C-alpha positions as CSV (number, residue, x, y, z in Angstrom):
1,M,-0.1,0.1,0.0
2,I,1.1,3.7,-0.9
3,D,1.6,5.3,2.5
4,A,1.7,9.1,3.2
5,L,5.3,9.6,2.8
6,D,5.1,8.1,-0.6
7,W,2.3,10.8,-1.4
8,A,4.2,13.3,-0.1
9,V,7.4,12.6,-2.5
10,A,4.9,12.5,-5.3
11,G,3.2,15.7,-4.1
12,V,6.6,17.7,-3.9
13,C,7.7,16.7,-7.2
14,F,4.6,17.8,-9.0
15,G,4.6,20.8,-6.9
16,L,8.3,21.6,-8.2
17,G,7.0,20.8,-11.8
18,F,4.3,23.4,-11.5
19,V,7.1,25.9,-10.1
20,A,8.9,25.0,-13.1
21,V,6.2,25.9,-15.5
22,L,5.5,29.2,-13.5
23,M,9.0,30.0,-14.0
24,A,8.9,29.2,-17.6
25,R,5.7,31.7,-18.2
26,I,8.3,34.9,-16.7
27,R,11.1,34.0,-19.0
28,E,11.4,34.6,-23.0
29,G,12.1,31.5,-25.1
30,F,10.3,29.0,-22.9
31,P,7.6,26.9,-24.9
32,F,5.3,27.7,-21.7
33,F,2.2,26.3,-23.4
34,A,3.7,23.0,-24.0
35,L,5.2,22.7,-20.4
36,S,1.5,23.8,-19.2
37,G,-0.1,21.3,-21.2
38,V,2.1,18.4,-19.8
39,W,1.3,19.5,-16.3
40,L,-2.3,19.5,-17.0
41,L,-2.5,16.3,-18.8
42,A,-0.4,14.4,-16.1
43,L,-2.8,15.8,-13.6
44,L,-6.0,14.5,-15.5
45,A,-4.2,11.0,-16.1
46,F,-3.5,11.0,-12.4
47,G,-7.2,11.8,-11.8
48,L,-8.4,8.9,-14.1
49,T,-6.6,6.6,-11.4
50,V,-8.3,8.1,-8.4
51,P,-11.1,5.7,-7.4
52,S,-14.7,6.6,-6.9
53,E,-14.6,4.9,-3.7
54,P,-12.9,6.7,-0.2
55,L,-9.6,5.6,1.0
56,P,-7.8,3.5,0.7
57,Y,-7.0,3.8,-3.0
58,F,-6.7,0.6,-4.9
59,Q,-3.1,-0.5,-5.5
60,A,-2.7,-0.8,-9.1
61,G,-4.5,2.6,-9.8
62,G,-2.7,4.5,-7.0
63,A,0.9,3.2,-7.8
64,L,-0.1,4.3,-11.5
65,G,-1.2,7.7,-10.7
66,W,2.0,8.1,-8.3
67,G,4.3,7.1,-11.1
68,V,2.6,9.6,-13.2
69,L,2.8,12.7,-10.7
70,V,6.7,11.6,-9.9
71,A,7.7,11.3,-13.6
72,A,6.1,14.6,-15.0
73,G,7.5,16.9,-12.1
74,L,10.7,15.6,-12.6
75,W,10.4,15.9,-16.4
76,L,9.4,19.7,-15.9
77,M,11.9,20.4,-13.7
78,G,14.7,18.7,-16.0
79,A,13.1,20.7,-18.7
80,F,13.5,24.2,-17.3
81,L,17.2,23.3,-15.9
82,G,18.0,21.6,-19.1
83,M,16.9,24.5,-21.2
84,R,17.8,27.5,-19.0
85,W,21.0,26.6,-17.6
86,H,22.6,23.2,-18.5
87,Q,21.6,20.1,-20.5
88,A,23.3,17.8,-18.1
89,W,21.1,18.6,-15.3
90,G,18.0,18.2,-17.5
91,A,19.1,14.7,-18.2
92,I,19.8,13.4,-15.0
93,L,16.6,14.3,-13.0
94,P,14.0,12.3,-15.0
95,L,16.4,9.3,-14.5
96,W,15.5,9.6,-10.9
97,A,11.4,9.0,-11.5
98,P,12.3,4.9,-11.8
99,I,14.8,5.1,-9.4
100,L,12.4,6.7,-6.3
101,G,9.7,4.1,-7.6
102,L,12.2,1.3,-7.0
103,A,12.9,2.8,-3.6
104,L,9.5,3.7,-2.2
105,L,7.0,1.1,-4.0
106,P,9.1,-2.1,-4.3
107,N,5.8,-4.1,-4.2
108,D,4.0,-2.0,-6.4
109,F,6.8,-0.8,-9.1
110,V,5.2,-2.3,-12.0
111,Y,2.1,0.0,-12.0
112,A,4.5,2.8,-10.7
113,V,6.5,2.1,-14.3
114,W,3.5,2.2,-16.3
115,G,2.6,5.6,-14.7
116,I,6.3,6.8,-15.5
117,G,6.0,5.4,-19.2
118,I,2.7,7.7,-19.6
119,A,4.4,10.7,-18.4
120,T,7.5,10.1,-20.2
121,A,5.4,10.1,-23.6
122,L,3.6,13.2,-22.6
123,F,6.6,14.9,-22.3
124,W,8.2,13.7,-25.3
125,I,5.3,14.4,-27.8
126,L,4.6,17.9,-26.4
127,L,7.9,19.0,-25.7
128,G,10.3,17.0,-28.0
129,R,10.5,19.7,-30.5
130,A,11.5,22.2,-28.1
131,W,14.3,20.2,-26.2
132,H,15.7,17.9,-29.0
133,E,17.8,16.0,-26.2
134,S,14.7,15.0,-24.5
135,E,14.5,11.8,-27.1
136,T,17.6,10.0,-25.9
137,I,16.6,11.1,-22.4
138,A,13.0,9.3,-22.4
139,L,14.6,6.3,-23.9
140,G,17.2,6.2,-21.2
141,V,14.1,6.5,-18.4
142,L,12.0,4.0,-20.4
143,S,14.7,1.4,-20.7
144,L,16.1,1.7,-17.0
145,S,12.1,1.4,-15.9
146,W,11.8,-1.6,-18.2
147,A,14.8,-3.2,-17.3
148,S,14.0,-3.0,-13.6
149,V,10.6,-4.2,-14.2
150,L,12.2,-7.5,-16.1
151,A,14.6,-7.8,-13.0
152,F,11.5,-8.7,-11.0
153,K,10.2,-11.2,-13.6
154,A,13.7,-13.2,-14.2
155,D,14.5,-13.0,-10.3
156,T,17.6,-11.1,-11.0
157,P,19.3,-8.4,-8.9
158,R,17.0,-5.8,-8.7
159,W,19.3,-2.4,-8.3
160,L,21.9,-3.9,-11.1
161,A,20.0,-1.6,-13.9
162,V,20.0,1.5,-11.3
163,C,23.7,1.1,-10.9
164,M,24.4,1.4,-14.4
165,A,22.3,4.5,-14.6
166,G,24.3,5.6,-12.0
167,C,27.4,5.1,-14.1
168,A,25.6,7.5,-16.8
169,I,24.9,10.2,-14.2
170,L,28.4,10.3,-12.9
171,T,29.8,10.4,-16.7
172,L,27.4,13.2,-17.4
173,L,28.5,15.3,-14.2
174,V,32.3,14.6,-15.3
175,V,31.4,15.8,-19.1
176,A,29.9,18.7,-17.6
177,W,32.7,19.7,-15.4
178,R,35.2,19.0,-18.2
179,G,33.1,20.9,-20.6
180,R,33.4,24.6,-18.9
181,K,36.5,24.6,-20.7
182,G,35.6,23.6,-24.1
183,L,34.3,20.8,-26.0
184,V,35.1,17.4,-24.6
185,S,36.0,14.7,-26.8
186,W,34.0,11.5,-27.8
187,W,36.5,9.1,-26.2
188,L,36.5,10.5,-22.5
189,P,32.5,9.6,-21.9
190,Y,33.2,6.5,-24.0
191,A,36.0,5.3,-21.8
192,L,34.0,6.3,-18.6
193,L,30.7,4.7,-19.5
194,F,31.7,1.4,-20.3
195,A,34.7,1.3,-17.5
196,G,31.4,1.7,-15.1
197,F,29.5,-0.7,-16.9
198,T,32.2,-3.4,-16.8
199,A,33.2,-2.5,-12.8
200,T,29.3,-3.1,-12.2
201,A,29.1,-6.4,-13.8
202,V,32.4,-7.6,-12.2
203,G,31.0,-6.2,-8.8
204,Y,28.0,-8.3,-9.0
205,R,30.1,-11.4,-10.2
206,L,32.3,-10.9,-7.5
207,S,29.1,-10.7,-4.9
208,G,28.2,-14.2,-6.2
209,S,25.9,-13.9,-9.1
210,E,26.4,-16.1,-11.9
211,S,24.8,-14.2,-14.7
212,P,26.9,-13.6,-17.8
213,W,26.9,-9.7,-16.8
214,L,30.3,-9.3,-18.3
215,E,29.6,-10.9,-21.5
216,L,26.4,-8.4,-22.1
217,V,28.7,-5.5,-21.2
218,L,31.1,-6.9,-24.0
219,I,28.4,-7.6,-26.5
220,T,27.2,-3.7,-26.1
221,L,30.7,-2.4,-26.1
222,V,31.7,-4.3,-29.3
223,G,28.3,-2.9,-31.1
224,A,28.8,0.8,-29.8
225,T,32.5,0.6,-31.0
226,L,31.5,-0.6,-34.6
227,A,28.8,2.0,-34.6
228,R,31.0,4.5,-34.1
229,G,33.4,3.6,-36.6
230,F,30.8,3.3,-39.0
231,A,29.0,6.8,-37.9
232,S,31.5,8.8,-39.6
233,S,30.1,8.0,-43.2
234,E,26.3,9.0,-43.6
235,E,25.8,6.1,-45.8
236,W,27.6,3.3,-43.9
237,G,26.0,4.9,-40.6
238,R,22.6,3.9,-41.8
239,Y,23.6,0.5,-42.9
240,S,25.1,0.1,-39.5
241,V,21.4,-0.2,-37.9
242,L,22.0,-4.0,-38.7
243,V,24.9,-3.5,-36.0
244,W,22.3,-3.0,-33.4
245,V,19.9,-5.9,-34.5
246,A,23.3,-8.3,-33.9
247,V,23.5,-6.6,-30.5
248,L,19.8,-7.3,-30.0
249,L,19.9,-10.9,-31.0
250,A,23.1,-11.7,-29.3
251,S,22.1,-10.2,-25.8
252,F,18.8,-12.3,-25.9
253,G,20.9,-15.3,-27.0
254,V,23.0,-14.7,-23.7
255,M,20.1,-14.1,-21.4
256,K,16.8,-13.7,-23.2
257,G,14.9,-10.9,-22.2
258,Y,16.3,-9.4,-19.4
259,G,19.8,-9.9,-21.3
260,M,18.0,-7.7,-24.0
261,A,16.9,-5.1,-21.5
262,L,20.3,-4.5,-20.1
263,S,21.9,-3.9,-23.5
264,A,19.0,-1.7,-24.5
265,L,20.0,0.1,-21.2
266,M,23.4,0.4,-21.9
267,V,22.8,1.8,-25.5
268,S,20.1,4.0,-24.5
269,L,22.4,5.5,-21.7
270,Y,25.5,5.7,-24.3
271,A,23.1,7.7,-26.6
272,L,21.8,10.0,-24.0
273,V,25.6,10.7,-22.9
274,M,26.5,11.2,-26.4
275,A,23.6,13.4,-27.3
276,Q,25.1,16.3,-25.2
277,G,26.2,18.2,-28.3
278,S,27.0,21.5,-26.5
279,L,29.5,19.5,-24.6
280,M,31.3,17.2,-26.7
281,R,32.5,16.7,-30.3
282,T,29.9,14.4,-32.0
283,E,28.3,14.7,-35.3
284,P,24.3,14.9,-36.1
285,Q,24.5,11.5,-37.9
286,E,26.5,9.9,-35.2
287,R,23.8,11.0,-32.7
288,A,20.9,9.9,-34.7
289,L,22.8,6.3,-35.1
290,Y,22.9,5.8,-31.6
291,T,19.3,7.1,-30.9
292,A,18.1,4.7,-33.6
293,G,20.0,1.8,-31.7
294,A,18.4,2.7,-28.3
295,F,14.8,3.0,-29.9
296,L,15.3,-0.2,-31.4
297,L,16.3,-2.3,-28.3
298,T,14.0,-0.1,-26.0
299,M,10.9,-0.7,-28.4
300,M,11.8,-4.7,-28.3
301,V,12.3,-4.6,-24.6
302,G,8.8,-3.1,-24.2
303,L,7.3,-5.8,-26.6
304,R,8.9,-8.6,-24.3
305,L,7.0,-6.9,-21.4
306,F,3.8,-6.6,-23.5
307,V,4.1,-10.4,-24.2
308,L,4.9,-11.4,-20.6
309,T,2.0,-9.1,-19.2
310,Y,-0.4,-10.6,-21.7
311,P,0.3,-14.1,-22.5
312,L,-1.4,-14.8,-25.6
313,R,-3.6,-17.6,-26.4
314,P,-3.4,-20.2,-29.4
315,P,-3.3,-19.2,-32.1
316,R,-0.6,-16.7,-31.0
317,A,0.3,-13.2,-32.6
318,D,2.1,-13.8,-36.0
319,L,1.5,-12.5,-39.5
320,Y,-0.5,-15.3,-40.4
321,Q,-3.4,-14.0,-38.2
322,P,-5.1,-11.3,-39.8
323,F,-5.6,-9.2,-36.4
324,T,-2.2,-9.1,-36.1
325,L,-1.3,-8.3,-39.8
326,F,-3.9,-5.6,-39.6
327,G,-2.2,-4.0,-36.5
328,F,1.0,-4.0,-38.1
329,L,-0.2,-2.5,-41.6
330,L,-2.0,0.2,-39.7
331,A,1.0,0.9,-37.6
332,L,3.5,1.1,-40.3
333,V,1.3,3.3,-42.5
334,G,-0.9,5.1,-40.4
335,L,2.0,6.2,-37.9
336,G,3.9,7.3,-41.1
337,V,0.8,9.6,-42.4
338,L,0.4,10.8,-38.8
339,A,3.7,11.8,-38.3
340,L,3.8,13.5,-41.7
341,W,0.8,15.4,-41.1
342,W,2.1,16.6,-37.9
343,S,5.3,17.6,-39.3
344,Q,4.0,19.8,-42.0
345,R,4.6,23.3,-40.0
346,R,8.0,21.9,-38.9
347,E,9.2,23.4,-35.6
348,E,6.2,25.8,-36.0
349,S,3.6,22.9,-35.6
350,P,0.8,24.2,-33.8
351,L,0.0,22.8,-30.4
352,W,-3.5,21.5,-31.7
353,R,-1.8,19.3,-34.5
354,T,0.5,17.9,-31.5
355,L,-2.3,17.1,-29.0
356,T,-4.3,15.3,-32.4
357,A,-1.2,13.2,-33.1
358,G,-0.4,12.3,-29.6
359,F,-4.3,11.2,-29.1
360,W,-4.3,8.8,-32.1
361,S,-0.8,7.7,-31.7
362,A,-1.9,6.3,-28.0
363,G,-5.8,5.9,-28.6
364,A,-5.5,3.5,-32.0
365,P,-3.6,0.9,-30.7
366,L,-6.3,0.6,-27.7
367,A,-9.1,0.7,-30.1
368,L,-7.7,-2.1,-32.0
369,V,-7.1,-4.4,-28.9
370,A,-10.8,-3.5,-28.0
371,L,-12.1,-4.9,-31.4
372,M,-9.5,-7.2,-32.5
373,T,-8.0,-8.6,-29.0
374,E,-4.4,-8.2,-27.6
375,R,-2.8,-9.8,-31.0
376,A,-3.8,-6.6,-32.9
377,G,-2.0,-4.8,-30.0
378,A,1.4,-6.8,-30.5
379,G,1.1,-6.1,-34.5
380,W,0.7,-2.5,-34.0
381,T,3.9,-2.6,-31.6
382,A,5.6,-4.4,-34.4
383,G,4.6,-2.0,-37.2
384,A,5.6,1.3,-35.3
385,L,8.8,-0.2,-35.0
386,G,9.2,-0.7,-38.5
387,A,7.8,2.7,-39.5
388,A,10.4,4.2,-37.1
389,L,13.3,2.3,-38.5
390,S,12.4,2.7,-42.0
391,A,12.1,6.5,-41.9
392,Y,15.9,6.4,-40.2
393,L,17.4,3.8,-42.5
394,Y,15.8,5.9,-45.7
395,G,17.4,9.2,-44.4
396,N,13.8,10.9,-43.9
397,P,14.1,13.6,-41.2
398,L,10.5,12.3,-40.3
399,Q,12.3,10.0,-37.9
400,R,12.2,12.8,-35.1
401,W,8.4,13.1,-35.5
402,V,7.7,8.9,-35.6
403,Y,9.7,8.1,-32.6
404,P,7.5,9.5,-29.9
405,L,4.3,8.2,-31.9
406,A,5.5,4.9,-31.8
407,M,6.4,4.7,-28.4
408,A,3.3,6.4,-27.2
409,G,1.2,3.3,-28.4
410,L,3.2,1.1,-26.4
411,V,3.5,2.6,-23.2
412,V,-0.3,3.2,-23.2
413,L,-0.8,-0.5,-24.2
414,L,1.1,-1.8,-21.5
415,P,-1.4,-0.7,-18.9
416,L,-4.4,-0.2,-20.3
417,A,-4.5,-3.3,-22.9
418,Q,-6.2,-5.4,-19.8
419,V,-8.9,-2.7,-19.8
420,A,-9.8,-2.6,-23.7
421,A,-9.6,-6.3,-24.5
422,P,-12.7,-7.8,-22.7
423,L,-14.7,-5.7,-25.3
424,A,-13.1,-8.0,-28.1
425,E,-14.9,-10.5,-26.5
426,S,-18.5,-9.1,-26.6
427,P,-21.1,-9.9,-29.0
428,R,-20.7,-8.8,-32.6
429,A,-23.3,-6.1,-32.6
430,T,-21.5,-4.6,-29.6
431,R,-18.3,-4.4,-31.5
432,I,-19.8,-3.1,-34.6
433,T,-21.4,-0.5,-32.5
434,A,-18.0,0.4,-31.1
435,G,-16.4,0.4,-34.7
436,A,-19.1,2.7,-35.9
437,I,-18.4,5.4,-32.7
438,L,-14.7,5.2,-33.6
439,A,-15.1,5.9,-37.3
440,G,-17.3,8.7,-36.4
441,L,-14.6,10.2,-34.0
442,I,-11.9,9.7,-36.8
443,L,-14.2,11.7,-39.4
444,L,-14.9,14.4,-36.6
445,T,-11.2,14.7,-36.1
446,A,-10.8,14.8,-39.9
447,L,-13.3,17.7,-40.2
448,V,-12.1,19.6,-37.4
449,S,-8.5,19.5,-38.5
450,A,-9.4,20.6,-42.1
451,W,-11.0,23.4,-40.7
452,L,-8.1,24.5,-38.6
453,S,-5.7,23.9,-41.4
454,R,-8.0,26.0,-43.7
455,K,-7.9,28.8,-41.0
456,E,-4.0,28.8,-40.7
457,A,-3.8,28.8,-44.8
458,T,-5.8,32.2,-44.8
459,A,-4.1,33.9,-42.0
460,P,-0.5,33.0,-43.0
461,G,1.2,36.2,-41.2
462,Q,0.0,35.1,-37.8
463,S,2.0,33.0,-35.9
464,P,0.5,29.6,-34.9
């Protein structure tokens, strides 16, 4: 059960996030409306977890709401500090959300992680364009959260992932300190980060753990080194996304899901550190390659969690099943279309487009699960991953717009598929009615979007 101290921590984090929003209001150059939108939507998400009955709060909803409050507050504080003073501080604060969850709510940690994921997706969609480093930070938060959840399921050391995140935090602090005198060479964070990972693996090995931690670090080290070597060439850099596929297969072969999760965490933390372009000498195509690898591995970990959370009954979710294929194709094509529409105004895309894109990227997979069972959700996740990697591989700048939309569907499916799935077992007439309502909602969205777009086109001199 969540006690008063836990709620006090959540309240303090969320309150400080509100202070960050107010401080952004009085300073020029800050995306105040996006920051306030994150805060308000996080408050709405928390409100949906509050039961209609008086205390005590039901455990699952209470922990999920706690995760939303803590993560949203830390994200808002991190955004203000990162955009106002220093990127490193902005990167460090959100990583504390899963750490606090593991320390304060060990019995309800899974539900807290679902809330952290929802808050992270909210922030990434609403503020990803204003704060470009947020995509690697979001991947770091999600990979740390999901690796810690899989530690419970795999019965492995729970704090191993946190120790690895600590290595990244220390590396960021060292790089920020050295960066005061000029740009830092890439080899310093590279050496510090993997030295920390190796020391963590050796420490757990010496403490009596027989799992192949050192082998996983070696696999990730080789992958990161090869990626660094290929990244200097834009063409070969895109081909070398196969390096991350090899890391995925090798880590899964060594330790299955948890091995894949640890590799995803190490690659995400490596991408997070290397994304600090104002502190070190890294090229844009190099940072894009690291981000693509972190996205691939983290999405696969999320898919693994989905399969473990919702064990699929025979026939399982493969592309021979029409529901899975429909979900796959809708995500592969639909997310690309949605991202293309969202990005039409580029960095000046108005807030209503952002909210619409975020709503449908999260709502569409839930609707598919409600109409076609969890198999459609698994297909959607695979299609979302394919859409994002295709945008990267073909050199399309649309990838920055596809990444958050693809991840939003997964972080919403993980906690809420169990709410939507029972509708798929309803009578055919009920499902047809639900489909008709969904079609009407899509039509209404299209009409309102067309009307707002027409207003924008007739008033080109006005700012969005």
